KESEVO-525599 format. One record per residue: residue in one letter; x, y, z of N, C-alpha, C in turn. Coordinates in pm, whole numbers, padded with zeros to 5 digits, always signed. Example, Ala and Ser with C-alpha at 12.3 -4.5 7.8 and 13.67 -1.06 7.14 Angstrom:
REM KESEVO-525599
A+01319-00569+00780+01230-00450+00780+01320-00330+00780 S+01285-00225+00708+01367-00106+00714+01290+00003+00787 
This chain:
REM KESEVO-525599
M+02233-00221+02859+02281-00233+02711+02240-00369+02653 E+02195-00467+02717+02145-00574+02636+01999-00581+02603 N+01937-00494+02725+01826-00467+02669+01768-00374+02536 I+01898-00273+02518+01917-00170+02392+01919-00258+02277 L+02033-00359+02256+02082-00456+02169+01959-00545+02133 F+01895-00581+02231+01745-00684+02209+01667-00630+02143 G+01624-00450+02199+01527-00356+02098+01554-00329+01953 I+01708-00383+01927+01740-00331+01797+01711-00434+01689 G+01740-00540+01767+01695-00615+01708+01579-00699+01647 I+01481-00645+01707+01355-00702+01729+01318-00585+01638 T+01351-00420+01620+01356-00310+01551+01387-00368+01417 A+01494-00438+01371+01518-00457+01258+01399-00586+01230 V+01373-00689+01287+01270-00795+01268+01142-00687+01195 A+01103-00624+01284+00980-00555+01229+01015-00490+01118 G+01084-00361+01120+01122-00308+00981+01148-00427+00879 A+01184-00566+00865+01193-00655+00762+01063-00667+00732 L+00987-00712+00848+00825-00742+00808+00757-00621+00746 A+00776-00555+00813+00731-00371+00721+00757-00400+00580 T+00843-00377+00521+00915-00364+00410+00814-00458+00361 I+00820-00596+00379+00765-00721+00310+00619-00649+00270 A+00565-00593+00411+00395-00574+00445+00358-00437+00305 G+00454-00355+00360+00399-00257+00220+00439-00299+00068 A+00553-00374+00019+00571-00414-00108+00374-00524-00149 A+00351-00584-00060+00275-00675-00068+00105-00595-00083 E+00118-00485-00005-00005-00403+00019-00019-00290-00084 D+00086-00312-00159+00075-00201-00316+00068-00286-00408 T+00083-00365-00399+00069-00465-00535-00062-00491-00500 E-00179-00575-00450-00250-00597-00407-00349-00453-00421 S-00327-00399-00412-00386-00216-00392-00390-00238-00539 D-00270-00209-00640-00259-00220-00773-00345-00299-00868 I-00319-00393-00805-00420-00508-00909-00549-00497-00890 G-00585-00415-00770-00736-00432-00764-00786-00275-00777 S-00708-00202-00837-00724-00043-00852-00809-00009-00718 Q-00744+00018-00589-00768+00058-00486-00669+00195-00436 G-00674+00272-00511-00628+00404-00408-00614+00463-00585 D-00493+00544-00584-00506+00686-00634-00521+00639-00822 P-00513+00574-00840-00565+00515-00955-00767+00485-01020 N-00803+00473-00920-00946+00392-00920-01044+00481-00996 S-00994+00601-00958-01121+00681-00990-01111+00739-01190 Q-00979+00697-01238-00939+00672-01365-01001+00561-01442 V-01014+00444-01379-01046+00324-01413-01234+00352-01382 Q-01278+00395-01320-01408+00388-01295-01461+00466-01431 L-01388+00616-01415-01426+00692-01569-01414+00636-01674 A-01340+00555-01665-01276+00485-01840-01396+00485-01914 P-01478+00409-01880-01640+00356-01946-01703+00409-01995 Q-01745+00547-01875-01808+00683-01931-01714+00768-02037 M-01616+00752-02075-01538+00820-02173-01497+00712-02312 G-01582+00652-02313-01615+00529-02451-01491+00424-02422 F-01412+00402-02319-01328+00293-02306-01355+00183-02260 I-01393+00114-02274-01436-00031-02195-01259-00106-02176 H-01298-00163-02080-01194-00229-02008-01169-00361-01943 R-01062-00417-01910-01075-00530-01786-00978-00558-01693 I-00996-00399-01674-00932-00363-01490-01029-00350-01388 Y-00993-00465-01287-01087-00503-01177-01075-00338-01116 N-01200-00305-01041-01169-00197-00970-01293-00263-00854 K-01215-00248-00707-01292-00254-00587-01272-00166-00465 A-01240-00012-00550-01233+00050-00454-01355+00096-00405 I-01384+00091-00220-01513+00154-00195-01445+00281-00123 S-01374+00240-00043-01294+00346+00062-01128+00381+00010 G-01051+00418+00072-00882+00469+00035-00845+00321+00084 E-00678+00300+00081-00628+00209+00126-00607+00197+00259 P-00620+00320+00336-00549+00319+00465-00679+00298+00571 P-00816+00364+00549-00879+00322+00609-00946+00088+00586 A-00903+00075+00455-00942-00070+00430-00819-00168+00501 Y-00714-00103+00515-00603-00195+00580-00586-00181+00760 G-00635-00041+00758-00684-00024+00916-00745-00146+00972 L-00902-00158+00869-00969-00254+00910-00943-00399+00910 W-00852-00465+00794-00832-00593+00786-00757-00614+00884 C-00643-00528+00897-00579-00558+00997-00565-00555+01142 A-00650-00471+01162-00738-00455+01278-00843-00629+01319 I-00909-00664+01226-00956-00812+01216-00883-00919+01215 G-00749-00899+01178-00686-01050+01201-00561-01015+01287 A-00570-00908+01399-00522-00908+01509-00597-00970+01631 G-00772-00865+01583-00849-00923+01713-00864-01055+01704 V-00877-01136+01604-00926-01264+01573-00740-01356+01670 A-00681-01269+01605-00523-01330+01648-00551-01326+01823 W-00542-01233+01868-00572-01178+02011-00698-01321+02081 A-00804-01330+02027-00860-01407+02075-00838-01524+02079 F-00768-01579+02000-00681-01736+01955-00603-01765+02089 M-00536-01654+02106-00448-01600+02166-00478-01620+02330 A-00598-01572+02345-00589-01572+02492-00683-01684+02541 V-00691-01798+02432-00732-01948+02505-00628-02029+02438 Q-00510-02007+02479-00378-02076+02472-00363-02102+02351 V-00407-02081+02240-00339-02139+02116-00218-02037+02055 N-00151-02126+02012+00030-02121+01996-00009-01929+01903 A+00104-01867+01953+00102-01716+01885+00142-01705+01725 I+00182-01769+01663+00228-01784+01560+00070-01834+01449 L+00052-01994+01512-00109-02012+01503-00190-01934+01437 A-00226-01828+01595-00366-01766+01599-00288-01625+01485 I-00174-01629+01474-00170-01451+01413-00185-01486+01209 I-00166-01623+01190-00217-01707+01062-00361-01734+01074 L-00449-01781+01157-00559-01826+01148-00628-01646+01155 G-00548-01532+01235-00621-01438+01222-00639-01338+01107 S-00506-01367+01022-00510-01341+00873-00608-01390+00789 L-00600-01530+00814-00682-01580+00715-00844-01490+00746 V-00864-01524+00809-00992-01453+00843-01025-01304+00768 A-00899-01232+00813-00927-01130+00728-00903-01095+00591 T-00867-01191+00554-00801-01223+00435-00950-01258+00323 L-01056-01339+00439-01167-01352+00361-01239-01232+00330 V-01269-01133+00485-01304-01066+00474-01297-00972+00315 Q-01202-00924+00310-01114-00858+00202-01139-00953+00070 G-01195-01062+00055-01233-01098-00063-01311-01102-00089 A-01463-01083-00013-01563-01053-00006-01621-00924-00021 Y-01512-00853+00032-01529-00668+00008-01473-00646-00115 A-01384-00748-00203-01389-00710-00318-01443-00766-00431 T-01497-00857-00445-01583-00906-00508-01724-00821-00529 T-01795-00777-00373-01906-00715-00379-01848-00576-00460 A-01765-00541-00404-01731-00371-00461-01710-00360-00588 Y-01612-00469-00681-01601-00500-00840-01775-00484-00854 L-01824-00605-00844-01987-00642-00894-02038-00493-00902 G-02026-00436-00754-02129-00301-00776-02064-00157-00803 R-01973-00181-00828-01902-00044-00933-01900-00083-01070 T-01923-00219-01095-01928-00237-01261-02048-00222-01284 A-02172-00294-01219-02311-00234-01233-02375-00072-01213 S-02260+00005-01144-02331+00132-01195-02239+00234-01347 L-02196+00093-01411-02130+00147-01520-02275+00077-01690 A-02341+00032-01610-02391-00078-01700-02473+00006-01834 N-02508+00148-01788-02538+00264-01887-02451+00286-02009 F-02345+00248-01975-02193+00255-02066-02146+00135-02103 E-02213+00036-02095-02183-00100-02163-02047-00150-02128 Q-02012-00128-02011-01909-00181-01943-01941-00319-01906 P-01843-00434-01946-01949-00591-01880-01890-00619-01735 V-01943-00678-01687-01852-00755-01566-01795-00910-01597 Y-01654-00915-01614-01636-01042-01647-01585-01150-01556 I-01603-01248-01574-01618-01379-01510-01525-01415-01442 D-01429-01437-01568-01270-01499-01568-01200-01383-01463 L-01241-01188-01464-01160-01160-01397-01201-01152-01205 I-01319-01244-01219-01352-01204-01068-01269-01357-01017 R-01239-01477-01072-01174-01588-01067-01085-01554-01022 S-01001-01525-01111-00833-01503-01121-00794-01398-01009 V-00861-01278-01056-00762-01168-00976-00827-01155-00822 T-00955-01198-00846-00976-01203-00707-00886-01231-00578 T-00891-01395-00639-00765-01484-00538-00602-01447-00531 V-00566-01329-00654-00411-01289-00675-00456-01187-00497 T-00546-01113-00553-00574-01011-00446-00585-01059-00296 M-00625-01155-00269-00648-01196-00171-00483-01248-00119 A-00421-01357-00189-00275-01361-00162-00210-01260-00128 H-00202-01140-00183-00132-01012-00145-00175-00986-00016 A-00311-00974-00034-00367-00931+00118-00334-01014+00233 F-00342-01156+00207-00276-01204+00328-00107-01153+00396 V-00055-01178+00303+00081-01122+00302+00115-01020+00390 A+00011-00925+00343+00059-00803+00403-00028-00794+00529 I-00166-00857+00561-00219-00873+00689-00126-00945+00798 F-00038-01029+00765+00007-01128+00811+00123-01080+00880 T+00220-01035+00763+00341-00919+00807+00311-00805+00861 T+00213-00756+00877+00159-00593+00976+00139-00699+01131 V+00053-00749+01156-00032-00794+01250+00103-00896+01316 A+00197-00961+01276+00326-01013+01339+00408-00917+01367 M+00439-00796+01335+00527-00720+01336+00438-00648+01510 C+00307-00591+01466+00244-00545+01592+00274-00650+01711 Y+00257-00731+01696+00282-00872+01832+00423-00867+01847 L+00565-00795+01779+00654-00786+01839+00680-00686+01955 M+00627-00586+01875+00608-00407+01930+00551-00490+02062 N+00428-00545+02063+00334-00540+02196+00402-00636+02271 T+00460-00768+02261+00530-00821+02353+00645-00820+02404 A+00734-00814+02244+00910-00832+02326+00924-00648+02312 L+00885-00572+02323+00895-00420+02317+00796-00343+02420 G+00707-00437+02464+00630-00387+02575+00528-00276+02535 H+00511-00242+02411+00393-00121+02345+00256-00147+02430 P+00195-00011+02515+00118-00039+02606-00063-00050+02520 F-00040-00062+02406-00173-00071+02314-00183-00174+02308 P-00307-00257+02316-00333-00417+02277-00311-00415+02150 L-00306-00546+02097-00263-00625+01967-00374-00567+01855 P-00501-00527+01889-00606-00508+01809-00599-00386+01765 L-00593-00275+01814-00550-00120+01798-00385-00088+01771 L-00311-00133+01789-00189-00146+01756-00199-00168+01570 A-00258-00286+01557-00258-00317+01395-00383-00241+01345 L-00496-00165+01415-00575-00070+01339-00435+00045+01297 V-00379+00122+01398-00318+00236+01381-00169+00182+01239 W-00088+00049+01271-00007+00063+01166-00043-00010+01037 G-00211-00055+01047-00256-00072+00941-00294+00042+00865 I-00342+00131+00910-00359+00239+00856-00224+00325+00771 A-00138+00342+00879+00010+00386+00875+00060+00270+00684 L+00007+00153+00726+00069+00097+00577-00018+00115+00458 G-00161+00134+00466-00239+00178+00358-00188+00328+00327 A-00129+00422+00365-00153+00536+00353-00014+00526+00295 A+00159+00439+00336+00244+00457+00246+00187+00351+00129 G+00125+00287+00120+00121+00198-00010+00103+00328-00134 S-00048+00430-00056-00099+00495-00139-00042+00609-00204 A+00050+00696-00090+00136+00803-00174+00295+00769-00209 T+00319+00599-00206+00433+00616-00250+00460+00527-00414 G+00391+00419-00379+00366+00284-00451+00246+00316-00644 N+00158+00370-00607+00017+00409-00691+00060+00510-00747 P+00117+00594-00785+00161+00674-00888+00258+00574-01024 F+00321+00471-00988+00420+00415-01035+00268+00374-01164 Y+00136+00313-01114+00043+00218-01111-00047+00338-01238 G-00044+00443-01118-00171+00543-01206-00149+00621-01255 K-00001+00688-01256+00044+00758-01338+00138+00699-01463 E+00253+00636-01451+00314+00561-01556+00251+00449-01660 R+00166+00328-01557+00151+00266-01624-00023+00277-01718 Q-00090+00315-01634-00216+00384-01690-00201+00473-01824 Y-00119+00519-01808-00129+00640-01850+00042+00654-01954 Q+00080+00537-02022+00200+00529-02068+00252+00597-02230 E+00135+00610-02290+00148+00714-02441+00158+00893-02354 Q+00121+00912-02205+00216+01046-02171+00329+01062-02168 P+00386+01190-02194+00498+01179-02180+00558+01150-01981 F+00690+01086-01996+00717+01070-01893+00766+01132-01768 G+00690+01143-01637+00687+01242-01532+00592+01393-01556 A+00514+01365-01646+00422+01538-01691+00250+01505-01642 G+00237+01393-01593+00137+01399-01540+00027+01380-01585 V-00105+01343-01595-00175+01355-01680-00281+01494-01632 S-00323+01514-01783-00425+01675-01804-00545+01614-01833 I-00613+01761-01795-00733+01693-01778-00876+01601-01877 S-00807+01664-01985-00838+01643-02116-00806+01435-02130 A-00726+01452-02059-00729+01278-02081-00761+01197-01960 S-00809+01236-01863-00905+01178-01794-00977+01073-01834 G-00938+00925-01786-01031+00814-01816-01026+00743-01962 T-00878+00819-02030-00837+00749-02182-00728+00623-02124 I-00736+00558-02036-00641+00476-01973-00576+00420-02107 V-00454+00312-02096-00412+00224-02153-00475+00103-02162 R-00553+00027-02233-00628-00053-02203-00567-00182-02305 Y-00440-00177-02373-00368-00289-02460-00220-00338-02394 G-00236-00461-02394-00060-00450-02354-00013-00524-02429 E+00109-00582-02433+00176-00707-02508+00105-00806-02600 A-00001-00870-02524-00060-00964-02577-00222-00953-02522 G-00247-00880-02639-00413-00830-02608-00458-00721-02517 Q-00571-00753-02473-00611-00635-02359-00568-00670-02262 R-00524-00553-02187-00487-00542-02053-00509-00595-01965 S-00498-00684-01843-00560-00690-01684-00490-00675-01563 S-00605-00660-01513-00514-00592-01386-00393-00712-01328 L-00424-00843-01366-00262-00910-01325-00130-00861-01376 D-00146-00779-01547-00041-00746-01579-00007-00614-01516 N-00089-00547-01445-00075-00392-01334-00021-00435-01223 G-00040-00556-01182+00005-00667-01077+00178-00653-01101 W+00233-00749-01253+00340-00767-01291+00453-00623-01277 F+00358-00521-01310+00462-00414-01331+00498-00339-01213 T+00393-00327-01111+00428-00281-00989+00488-00348-00883 S+00483-00480-00895+00574-00552-00832+00679-00517-00839 K+00763-00473-00961+00885-00477-00969+00918-00300-00956 M+00869-00198-00930+00837-00092-00933+00764-00035-00754 G+00660-00012-00819+00575+00071-00689+00568-00059-00569 G+00587-00139-00554+00586-00258-00442+00717-00238-00387 P+00794-00213-00460+00940-00194-00358+00939-00102-00316 A+00917+00020-00400+00947+00131-00327+00837+00190-00225 S+00695+00095-00227+00601+00125-00070+00681+00040+00025 G+00767-00076+00006+00832-00160+00093+00907-00074+00170 I+00954-00058+00140+01109+00061+00127+01035+00154+00252 C+00941+00207+00197+00873+00353+00265+00812+00293+00393 F+00754+00177+00416+00685+00158+00523+00812+00145+00604 G+00908+00008+00541+00992-00042+00672+01063+00074+00721 L+01104+00163+00650+01157+00315+00683+01085+00357+00790 I+00982+00346+00796+00889+00416+00904+00890+00349+01021 V+00817+00228+00992+00869+00140+01125+00984+00127+01183 F+01105+00144+01096+01265+00117+01150+01276+00282+01203 F+01255+00385+01144+01302+00476+01243+01200+00509+01399 E+01069+00475+01366+00977+00473+01467+01026+00416+01579 L+01084+00269+01558+01094+00183+01681+01286+00214+01717 W+01359+00226+01597+01463+00264+01647+01522+00399+01751 R+01393+00496+01716+01459+00669+01846+01385+00571+01985 T+01247+00510+01961+01220+00472+02101+01335+00385+02196 V+01359+00272+02120+01445+00185+02170+01552+00278+02254 I+01615+00340+02164+01775+00413+02196+01735+00544+02303 F+01629+00605+02280+01603+00739+02340+01505+00770+02457 E+01433+00638+02425+01304+00643+02532+01391+00713+02639 H+01469+00639+02749+01459+00694+02845+01609+00772+02914 M+01591+00859+02774+01683+00989+02840+01599+01105+02857 A+01594+01177+02900+01534+01297+02944+01343+01269+03009 G+01372+01176+03070+01235+01128+03106+01157+01105+03047 G+01176+01047+02896+01092+00961+02781+01090+01097+02697 W+01107+01205+02695+01128+01326+02606+01228+01305+02497 G+01351+01208+02538+01475+01198+02488+01395+01148+02288 A+01330+01040+02307+01263+00995+02185+01161+01072+02102 V+01127+01163+02180+01027+01314+02081+01133+01339+02007 I+01205+01421+02111+01303+01545+02041+01393+01453+01927 V+01437+01369+01913+01471+01244+01828+01411+01289+01710 G+01289+01203+01736+01183+01217+01612+01150+01329+01567 V+01156+01459+01630+01151+01551+01548+01299+01603+01486 V+01391+01590+01541+01498+01583+01490+01505+01565+01347 L+01486+01413+01299+01438+01301+01208+01358+01390+01098 I+01243+01464+01199+01189+01537+01057+01225+01620+00988 F+01300+01705+01036+01331+01840+01012+01441+01760+00894 I+01511+01688+00922+01634+01601+00817+01592+01629+00720 F+01513+01477+00696+01391+01463+00599+01324+01551+00521 M+01285+01658+00619+01227+01807+00559+01353+01862+00436 A+01477+01860+00466+01581+01960+00442+01612+01856+00331 L+01604+01685+00358+01629+01631+00215+01563+01601+00115 D+01423+01615+00131+01317+01621+00044+01350+01766-00033 R+01332+01874+00024+01371+01981-00039+01496+01969-00128 Y+01604+01960-00063+01712+01926-00177+01685+01851-00287 I+01636+01759-00220+01619+01664-00402+01514+01713-00502 E+01409+01765-00462+01320+01798-00549+01391+01967-00618 V+01466+02055-00552+01555+02142-00638+01609+02111-00740 W+01742+02008-00672+01807+01951-00781+01754+01921-00899 A+01656+01802-00889+01571+01771-00994+01536+01875-01079 R+01463+02022-01014+01377+02114-01115+01531+02175-01203 K+01645+02172-01107+01729+02275-01201+01783+02156-01271 T+01818+02038-01254+01846+01921-01328+01792+01920-01486 F+01631+01873-01401+01556+01842-01558+01514+01949-01628 G+01486+02045-01551+01411+02204-01593+01233+02194-01615 P+01170+02245-01649+00990+02232-01607+00947+02103-01730 Y+00863+02082-01672+00783+01982-01792+00753+02053-01878 A+00775+01965-02043+00782+01988-02126+00607+01957-02175 K+00555+02060-02301+00434+02049-02303+00425+01905-02411 P+00327+01879-02469+00345+01696-02520+00346+01747-02649 E+00342+01847-02730+00384+01881-02885+00551+01847-02839 E+00615+01957-02731+00722+01970-02778+00814+01870-02721 A+00741+01731-02628+00832+01615-02548+00809+01567-02688 E+00715+01596-02794+00740+01424-02896+00809+01519-02981 A+00830+01637-03047+00910+01713-03077+01116+01665-03065 T+01093+01678-02925+01239+01613-02881+01270+01508-02884 A+01164+01400-02902+01174+01232-02877+01268+01233-02965 
């Protein structure tokens, strides 16, 4: 019983760390346009819309965060192997991974912007100075909390995977949660605020992103301010629940039915969430009806 209570406590701490990681990851990726919206940012100059949005996407968020978390965990693991304090080792590992992320972000922004030279999209030096450091700060938080969460799984819960491999797996999951959950707030609602809410983006509007805000030309920092209030928390809750339910069922039911208890409970949870998702989707469609065409939405506004 004591072991179960201890495991539940570790699960709660890991879920809290995952919630912070998800919020930081989504805000970092939205500030840097790495994820769902980056194709529209890249397309905008080709459509005649010059902008001040940072664009550092080379890969999607899952492989990127898998790499950064694995680097952070690998360096931390090496430090702990020579008897460095675990907390200090995780901080140092996360710092090294953040420096890699900063180099990645800078070269990606310069490379992608240089490819748009024929469309007169300039490289903004002030964006490199301001936005890169902000993305690095958020990346550090996401990497540190994810590696710390993996360390708890590894040492307190006895997970068989070594720390770097565990961080690779959960880093990929972290990037996937942010890309699927938080990015639509930025890609669909922030970049296309002139479109009817919830109606999506038509093909004819591709690349025509909103470039001006309340105080002049919009920058990536404005996007971070917006998504940290909406997309970030949504991604944090998503990733936190993933980690919590994954660890909770393992801690409680792993010792039942020769280890199959946790698997059975996991399958049951999947079906429960599928039913809930379907119910919410049907309820929303019946309540709000089909999406109106843009001209119809403007007429009723």
